[in-house]
N, C-alpha and C positions, 0 to 999 in steps of 0.2 A: 494408506492415503490419512495425512493427517486429518483431525475432527475437529469439527468449529468449535470452542469453547460453549458452553452453555449461554444464555441470553443472562444477562441480570434481568433482579427482579421489575417488573414492569412499573411505568410511572404513568401520571395523569398525562393526557393526550396534550394539555396545555402547557405542563411542565417540562415534559419532555421539548416541546417545539420551541421554547423561549430560550432554551439554550443556543439557538441561532441567532439570538440575538447582537452578541458580538460581531458578526457576519455582518450582520445587516445594518447595522449601527451606523458606518462610514456611509452609505446611499439610503440612510434613512429619509432626509429631503424630499427625494423624488420620491420615494415610495408612499408618502403623507401627502404629498401632493397629489399624486394618482391616485390615491383612494379619495382625498376630496374631489375631485376633479368626476370622479367615478359615481360618489355619492351624489352630486350636483346633477349628472345626466340620468341619473333613473328618478330624483326629484323632477326634473323637466317632465320624463315620461308618464308622472303621477299629475301634471297640470293638464294632459291633453284630454283625461273627462273631463275637466272643468271647462275646460274649451265646449267640448261636446253638450255640456248640459246648458251654457250660453246660447250657442245655435241651437239647440231643440226649443227650449222655452223662449225663444228670442225670435231670431230671424225666421226659421222653421215656423212656429207656431204664427208669425206675423207675418208669413208669407212674402219676406223680405229679400230677394233675390241678391241684392248688394249686399247684404247682411252676411248671406250664407258664403258669399265668396270672401268677404273678410275671412270670417271662422276657415276656412277652407288654408286660407292663406296664412294664419296665427298658426294652424295646424302643420302646415309646410315648412315654416321656421321652427318650432319646435322640434320637430323630427331630424332636421338637418342639424342643431344644436345638439342633441343628443347624440348621434349618430359621431360628429367630431370632437365631441368630450369625450368619445368610447375611445376613438382612435387615437388622441392624443394621449390618453391613459396607457394606452399599449405601447406607444413609441416611449413614453417616459421612465417604464419599466423595464426593457428588454434590455437596454446596456447596461444598466448597473447589475441587473441580474445573471448578466452571463458572467459580467466583474466577479461578483460573489461565487457562482458555482467554480470560476477558472481559481481563485483563491482559496477554497476549501478544498479544490481538488490538488492545487500546489503545497496546500498544510500537511494534508494526508501522507503525501509522497514522501514531504520532508520527515514525518514522524514515522515512517514507516522505514528511512532509511536510519534514526538513531534509535530504533527497537532493536532490543539484543536478540543474539541467535535462538533462544530459546524461545522468544515469542514465536517466530516465522516455521521454527520446527513444530509447531503446535497447529498452524492456523493452514489449511490450505489456500493455496496460490488463488484462486478461483473465487472463493470468497471476498478476499480482499480487492479482487480485479472488480468485482460486482460494486463491491461498494465504492471504489472510485469510477465507476461511471455509470450503472444502472442508479444507484441510489441518490447520487449527485443529481442526476437528470431529473428525479422526483422531486428533489428537493427545489431545484428552482423552477417546475411547473409548479409547486406549491406555492412558493413565495409570488410566483407572478400572476397567477387565478386566485386558488381557492383565499389564500389569506386576506385576499382584498374584497374578493367578493363574499365570503362568509361577514364582511363587517357591513360592505354596501349590500347585500340584502337584506341583513338583520335591519338596519336603517330603513330600506325601503320597506319593508313589512312593516316596521312599526310606524311610518308617515301613513302608507297606505291606510293600516287600520283607524287611524285615529281620523283620516277624512272620512272613511266612510261612517264610522260612526257620528262624525258631526254632520254628515248629512242624512243618515237616519239611522237611528240607536238601535232600534229594533229589528232591522236588516243586518245592521252591523255584529248585534249579538249570534245571531243564526251563522255568521261566516264564522265568527269563531267558534264554535260546537266543535269544529274538528280537532282544534290547537292541542287538547289535554291527549288525546289518543295517538297525534303526529308525535309529541314530545317525549312521551312512551317509548314508542316506538325506537325512535332515535339513539337514546339511551342504551336499548337493548342490541341495538344494530351495531354501535360503537364499540360495545364489551366484545360481540361477537364478530365481527371484521377484523378488530384489531390483530386476534390470534391469527386469522385468515390469511392476513397479509405479512405478519412475522414470517410463518411458514411457506407463502410463495417466494418471498425473496431469498430466504435463507434456501430455497431448492433451487432457485435460478443460480445461487452461487455455487452451490453442488453441481449444476450442471456445466457453468462454466469450468470448473476443475477438471472434471470429465473430457472436455473437448480439448483444453488447454495442453491434457495429459496426452489423450489421442494424438494430438499432431504433432506434440512434443517426442513423441515414442512410436511415430508410425514405421519404423524402419524395426523396432523389435515385434512390433503387431504384425506386420507384414510378413518379418522372417518367422515366425511362427506360425502364421497364421490363423491369428486371434480377430480376426477383423468382426466374424459373425459376433463371436462372445461380447466384444467392446460394442458392437452396435446396438446388441440385446441389452446391455448395461445404460447404455446411454437411452433405448425406449423406456424400457423400466422407469429411469429417472422424468424422463419427459413425460412419461404418462401418470407419475405423481404430481410433478408442476399442473400438467394438465385437470388431472380431478381438483385440486387446490383451487386453481382459476376459474371451473367448474361452481365450486362451494362460494366461491366470492360473488360467481355473478349471480347465483340465486339468492346469496344476501340482499345483492342489492336489486334483484328485481322484486323481493317482497319490501322493503320499504318504499321503493318506487311505487311499487303496487298501491301502499297505505296511502302512501304521500298525495299521489297524484289522485286517488277515487274520492276519499273522503273530501278533499276541498271542491272536488268538482259536482258531489252529490250537495256540498253547503251552496254552491254558487246557482245548481238547479232550484234547489228549496229557495234561496233568496229570490231568485225570477219570479216562481210561482208566488210567492208571498207580496212579490212587488207589483207584478200583475194585478194581483186581485185589489190591492189598494187604488192600483192608477184608476183601475175602472169605479172602483168604490169616491176615487175623486180625493181620497186621502193621503196621495202622492203623487207629483208633479212628474208627467215623462219625462221629461229633463234631467232631475233626480235618480230615475231608475236606471236612465241611460249611463248619468256620469257614475253611479255605485256600479253598478255592472262591469264597465268598462275599467274603474279602479281595481274589482276585484280581478277581473281577466288577466291585467298588467300586472297583480299580482303572482298571476300564476308561474310564472319563469322563476321569480325568487323560491319561492315554495317549491315547486318541483325541483329546484337545483340542491336543495338542501341534500338528499341524496347522496350523489354523486359528488356534492363538497366535502360532506364528510365522512367519505369511502378516501377520496385524493388526502383528507387531511390526516386519516388515518396511514394510508402507505408512508405519508411523508415522516408522521412521527415515528415508524418502522424504521425507516431511512434512516432519520437523525438517530434512533437509538443505535443502530449497525455502525454508522460511522462514529459516533461518539464512543462503542464500544475499542476502536482500536485507538484515537486519539488519546482516552483515558489509562489506555495500559502506558506503563511506569517505561521511559525512556533508560537507557544506559546510564547507569551510576557513575559518578565521578565527577573531576573538576570540569566546570562549565567551559564549550567548545570557545574560544573567542571570534566574536562576531559582531560587527556594526550594526549600530543601530539601522533598524528598517533594510537591512541589508539580504535581500528572501534569495538572491542567485549566490552570495557566501554562505547561507544557512543551509541552501540545498546541497552545496558542494560539501559542506562539511557534515553533513547527516550522511549523504552518499557514503564518504570515509565510515562514517559509523555502522555501514550496513553489515559488516564484517570482511570487506573486501580487502581492506589492510594492502592498500595502494595496488592492489590486484583488480580491484573492485569495480562501481560503476560509478563513481562521485567524480569524476574528472582527475588533471592531476594536482596531487599534493604539494608541500613546500617542498624544495629542494632539502636534502639531508644535512646536516650542521654536520663539521669536523667531530671526530672524535675524540673524546675527552679518556688521558690517560693511555693510550694504544702500547701494547708493550709489544716488543720487538718482536719476528717471529723466522721462526726456523727457513735458511735457504736451502738445507737439504731435506725438504718431505721425504715422507716416505713412499707418499705416492707420487712423487715427481720424478716424472724418467732421466735416468744421466744425462747432461747436457742442454734438458730444456730448459728453454728462458723465459721470465713473465716478463709478456711485453705489456710496458709503460701505454702502448698507444689502444691497448684492452684494455687494462683495468684503468685508466684515466689517474694512474696515483703513482708515486714512487716509490720503489722498491724498499723495502727495510732491512737494514743493516743483521745479517744473519746471527744468530745465537743458538744454542745446543736447545734440542728438545728435550723437556721435562715431562715427566707424570707428577700429578699431584692430586691426591683426593680431593673430592668436593667441599669446601668449606661452607659452613655455615653464615659467614660474613665476609663479602667482597665487596671492593669500594670500585671494580672494575668488570668490564665484562658484562655477559648476562647471567644470572644467579638464580635458582629457584631455592628457597629457605623452606624447608617443611611444608611443600603445599599439598593438599588436599583439595581432591577436585569430586560435587557429587551433582549430577543433572539436577535440575529446578523441578522436575517432573518425576524424579524415582521413588519407587516406592518408599513409604518409612522403612528405617531399619536394613534396607540394603547396602550391601559393602559399598565404599566409593569408587569410583572408577582409578583413582589416582589417590595413593596414600602415604603422608610425608615423602615427600620425594625432595631430594636433596641433590644438586646440581649446580657446577659450575661452570662456564666457559669461559675462559680467558680472550682478553683484545686478542683480535687478529687470527684468534683460533679455529679451525672447523671442529666438530661434534658429531657423529652419526648415532641414531638411535635405531636400534634396534630391538625387536620384540616381535613375539608370536602376533600371529591376528586376534585381535581383540583386548590387547594388555595396555592400549592406552594412548598409543605414538600419536596418533591425529589428536586427540584430545589435546594433548600435554602442549602441542605446537600451537593448539588453539589458544589457549592462556596467553600466550608470547602476546599477542596484538589485540589482547583484551574482546576475542569472538566471543569468550566466555568469561565471567568472574570465578576466579579461585575461592573455594570454598574456605579454607583454612590457609595459614602461610603466608607467602609474599613473594613475588617476581621484582629483581631489582637490573635494571640498566645501568650500569655505571655508576653502584653506590643506591639509586635512586628509586624510591618504589614508585610501580608502573602506576598505581593507581593515585598517586599524587601529580603525575601528568596530565594534560589533557590527551585526548585520546588524538586529535590533532597531530600536536608532537610526536606521540608516541608512533603513531602509522606512517611520520613521515621519517622514523628512524628505521623503522622497521619493516621490511619487505617481503612478501609471503609468496611461494606459487604452491599451489594444491596438488595435490595427486588428481586430482576430474578437474581439468582446464574446463573455464568457462569463459568465454567470447562473448562479444557483445555487437547487435546489430550497425556496424561499424566499419571504416576502413580496419585495414592489419595494421596502417600506420597508430591510427588512433587507439584500436585496440593495444598498442604497445605504450605509447606516451601515457594510457594511465596511470603507469607505475612512474610517472615524472620523466625527465629529463627537458631538456631544452631547446631541443629539434631535431633536424634532419642529422646532426652528427651525431648524436646519441643515438636515433633510432637507429643509424646504421651500424654502430658499436653494439648495440645492445643484441641485433640479429647476427651480428656474427657471433657474438658470445655464445648465443644459443641453438648455433649452427641450421639458422632458419635463414637463411639467403636464399631459399626457394620461394621468398615473398617478392625477390624482384624480379621473379621472373612468372608472375602472376598479369594478368591480363592488362589491368591497368595499375602494375607493380605495389608499392605500398600503400595506394590508393583505393585498390580493389574490395570491395564489398564482400566482408567474409560470409555475409550472411546469418539470420538467428542461430546463438548459441553456437556458430563457427562450423555446422555440420557441412559446408561445404569442402571443408578442408578433412584430412584425412587426424585419426589420434595422435599419430605422433607430431603431424605439423600443426596442430590446435597447443600440445604439450611445449613443444619450442616455443611458439608464440607467448604462453604463458612463464615460461620461463624469462625469454627476453625482458617481459614488462614487469617480473620479477627485479632485475640487474639493472634496468634503465637509468635507473635514478642515483647509481651509485650508494645503496643504503648502508647505513652503520651496521646494522643487524638482519641477517638473510635466513629465513625458515624454508627449506623448502622438503617436501611432504612426498618422499617417493619420486622425484621430476622427472625421470627418466624410465618409468615403468613402461611407457607404449612405444618407444626405440628400437628400431633393430639395431643388432648387435654393431655395424659400422658407423651407425648414426650418433649410437652411444659413445661410441670410442671418439667418436669427435667431439660433442660435445663434454664430453669428462675434461677434455685436453684442454678446451676452452674456459671450462670452469676452474679448474686447477689455477688458471691465473687469476679469474676472481675473486676465489676464495684466499687466494695468497695475502689479500688486503682487505678481508670482511671478516665479521666475528659470523658466523653460520651453525644454524643447527640442522640439521641433516635428516630425514628418517630413511631409512637405507632397509631394503630388504635382502638385496643381491652383494657381493662381496666386492665386484667392479665399482658398487656406488659406495661401500665403506668404504674403500681405499682413499678416497675422495679427501676423506677426514683426517685430523691428527688422533683423534682419539675417538673410542667409541664406548656407550651407555648402553648396558643390555636395561630393559625393562621389562619387568616381569611378576604379574599378578597386582599391577598398579604402582609397583615399588622399581625404584635401582637398587639391580642387586650385584652390579659389577661395573666399573670402570677403568679403562686400558686402551693400551693401543688393539687392534687387530689382532696382531701374532700374540702377543699376550694373552687374551681372550681365548683364542683358538687352539692356545695349549691349555691354558688353566680353568676353564669353564665349561663343561660338558655342556650346557643348555645353547650357548653359544655356538660352538664347534656343531650340535645339530643342526641351529637353524640355519649355518651357514652350509651345512653341506647339501643341502637341498633333499634328505632324506624325507619321507613321508613322516606326518607331526601326528600326532594324537588328537581327537577331536577336544574342542576346546570350545567354550561358551563365548561368543561374542557379545564381549559389553560395550562394544564403543559405536559409535553411530556414524 
């Protein structure tokens, strides 16, 4: 399982939370209004002790029932006003803050789609999921309550202390005695709770990863009888999280004990001292009642400091975790075209950048442009059975005039087709000094030609195919499409011209039709054509036909069915360039033969790079390139390499190979 990168150097809580300002700024008017209303409501609450003082020293002392009833009416009106203002504050913040949360979540998802594959290789999916759910929920709760009430309670305490000092400065100083130890406790608590909050949220991410892997891998777990060991691993992580949460609870209990106990002792001392002074005639009973009522009114603002600080620390930690992802550099290269403010377009472009390359999760890309500089193809291909015709209804294109096939080496410069020029690749997180996965690869695929890429396990075949749609960036050298360096194209343009079918087909929780049309196409006609090409007509026999939901990862289908749908998704948009990573590995021999026959028609009009492990797949291509040790060591026809290259003959013979180090991921 990938490990979460180490957190950055900690910042101050205030500096961290200030990073939320760009998201909060659009709703700042409502938030400031809500804060002002909350301050007004709290100040109204501080007027109540003054009314009590008037009642005790006036109507009560004068035995005036009418004055007592009038004072009671004042208290009732003040209480109602305070309650209504707090209710209004809640109404003001609810809608805009849910909007802020939704915008941050959408921004995170868009950014995740634009991050390079190397980022996703390093990060567990559970950690990313927890940032998009739990952390953003914590931020919304912070913006809705602690952020406002840290300000409101601070103002309330300040105004309340001033009122008490004005009423009697001696008793006021008694109340202020606990202020210093309380502040020291808060500083110590903040430092310790911050680390515990960060650890707890990271552990939630790890736990989420375990749950996700357990659900997605349930067949493996049950098949190997590993449910007990998985449950044990879950209990261990859950126990660690429980221990961290208990540590947080102990810290919170400590600060609450200090914050509650010291002010209560101060109020008790003020009560005793005030009662003595009232008895001596130095203080009126009404003043003592008002003073104590004000002190009691400040109990909630003071007592709440502990959990407000705790929620602020959790929000600061959630902000750090959120921006750890948002600060990651997206894929480099020309900017994707996007209209101002078009969040939906940004999401679609970001989805295409996630590594799906028209097979991904970002919605249908633009229709492929007509190819430039197409060269004529041979009508008599080695892999075309005698008498077999190319059906224009399946290919969607006119047949090309035949020319005799000819072999040529891989030129360093080419103005047409797909060309690799001295391409070297090393994974970004590879140890220093380690050899590259690919080293100075030179390869040219002519327009309309199909080239099979053959090599032992770990030779770098899948890595090479991933460089074409820029799922990874080349370390050295360059790749060109029709003479244009792919790094000079926007990813949207590149991935609208290149379609990929991966060896491990990934389907989404959508219908069969929606999964296939993610690769492009204009509707039902293209869908039917692609299903026919991929020999995926089984889709029409499903309970709801092509509207049938395939479920998460398409696990309701067989491996061969998933692979055929992935192949249909790759060809549905009639791509200019087709990259197939062993697309027939999960098919039985009869289905494989049918798919191959249909693929021959598609490949007749498409430039294709095909990773192949079996002779039947190799025969789909015009030429074959042998990849060995990260280099192209031979290029030719299948029969030429079979005759002249022992390594190729050994790979195609199916004989047991020697142990090789698997450098590929």
